C-alpha positions, 0 to 999 in steps of 0.5 A: 560557649559552644561546643567547638567542632570536634576534629576527626583523628585518633584519640592518644589517650587510652582512657579518653579513647574507650570513654569516647567509644562506649558513648559512640557506640550506645548511640549509633546502636540507638540510630540503627533502632530508630531507623529500622523502626521508622523506615521499617529496613533491615539494619545489622550492625557490627562493631568490633572493639580494639580489644577485639570485643564483638557488639551487634544489634539487627532489627529482625529476628536473628543476624545470620539471615540478614548476613546471608543476605548480603552475602548473596547481594554481594556475590550477585554484584560481583558476578555482574561486575566480573560479567560487565568486564568479560564483556568490555572485553569481548566488545573490544576484540569485536570492535577491533575485528570489525574495524580491520574489516571495514579497513579490508572492505574499504581498500577493496572498493578503493581498488575497485574505483581504480585507486591505490593500484601502485602498491598490488602485485601482478597476481593481485592485479589479475585476481581484481581483473577477475573480479571485475569481469565477473562483476560485469557479467552478473550486471549485464545477466541482470539488466537482461533479465530486467528488460526481458522483464520489461518487455514481457510486461509491456506485451502483456499490457499490449494484449490486455489494450487490444482486447479491450479495443475489440470490445469497444469496437464491437459495441460500436458495430452493435450501436451503428446496426442499430442506428441503420435499423431504427432509420429503416424502421422510420421510413418504412413507417413514413412510406406506409403512412404516405400510401394510407394517406393517398389511398384516403383522397378522392380518385379523380372522374375520367370524362366519357365519350357519351356524346358519340354513343348518344349519336350512335343510338339516335341514328339507330332509332331513326332508322327504326322510325322512332323519334330520337329524345332530346340531345344531352349535353355531351360535356356532361361527366358522369360517374363509371356507376350511372353509365348502363352498357349499351 
């Protein structure tokens, strides 16, 4: 049969208790050595028997170094716990202060909205009225300042648009003048071309009164006794360069 489960309680028999202590102490020291070697851990073991005898084990060079390290760590933990406790107390106090302030602000807000005014005294009502008057004055001042700034901004935009409009009107006027100059030049060129074409065309020859001139010359010759030359047709037209003056 296998071993039964040992009930953890104080062994009443003194001899059995001493034997069990010796066996378990040896096993405990063995386990401490094994965990220090296998896991590369610093292990310190202190055991006092019922008679006050000390049994110890340390994985390092000395027990004091491990105990000092333990003391520092324990002190740091105690300081941290005390700081957390103090901080929790301060946070609790701060929470209470903030809660009270929030309640006051909420009450003032309700008073400004015209609510819960029944419990206020005459002096408190007068103070509330003064606060509202100062708040309204501040609001009016901000409103006027905002309106003046808006008007100034609109005036600046209006000036900028007027300047831009003047520039565009000037450009349009310049373009119209250029178009008028182009039309004038084209008309002058057309007039010059018409004049040159009219100069190249032949001029019409004017009819000359040759008949009267010839009759006058024949009469003069008859008076002188010379026979007149044969008469030419007076309807024949001669150019001005072929007519010899008499």
